[in-house]
N, C-alpha and C positions, 0 to 999 in steps of 0.2 A: 725289670730289674736285671734280667740276664744280659741285656745289652751292655751293661757297664763292666762286665767281665771281672766281677769281684771274687770269683772262685767259689770255694765252699761256703762263704758267708751268705750267698744268695739262697742256697738250698736250706741252710739252717734257719735263716730268717723267714722263709716261706713255711717251713715246718712249724715255727713258733707262731706265726700268724694263723695258720690253720688250727693249731691247738687252742689258741685264744678264741677263735671263731666257734669251735666246737664247745668250749666251756660256756660261752655266752648263749649259744643255741640250747644247750642242755640245761644249764642252771640259771641263765639270765644274768650271770655275773662271772667275771674273771679277775682273780686277784692279780695276775700278771699284768693284765690290761690296766688295772687300777694303778699299779706301781709305775708303769710306763707313762701314763697320762700325768700322774702327780709329779714325777721327777721332771718330765718335759716341761710342764707348766711352771714348775718352780724355777727352773733354769731360765726359760724364756721370759717369764714375768720379772725375774730379778734383773736381767740384762736391760730390758726395756724400761723398767722402773728407774734404774740408775741413770740411763740416758735421759729420760724425761726429767728426772730430778736435776741433773746437771744443766740441761737446757733451761728449765724453769728458773733455776738460781741465777744463771747468766742473764736472763731477761729481767729478772727482778733487780739484780745489781745494776744493770744498765739503766733501768727506769729510775732507780734511786740516785744514780750519778747525774742523770739529766735534771732531776728535780732539785738536787742540792749539789752544785758544782764544787763545793769545798771538800766533798768526799773524794 
């Protein structure tokens, strides 16, 4: 991460990852890790869900137009 030269963000993110690691090792759970995973999954799944839905609808509409040319 240091090779990207992001400045103090690298040090802070490494501290954050170490604290999450310590929480998981100590308690078996990290609330911060849970929040990061849930927010990341929510964003990624929403984006790919919308893309998949748009592609699926375009394929369905194309199939409907081929079956019934009056549409």
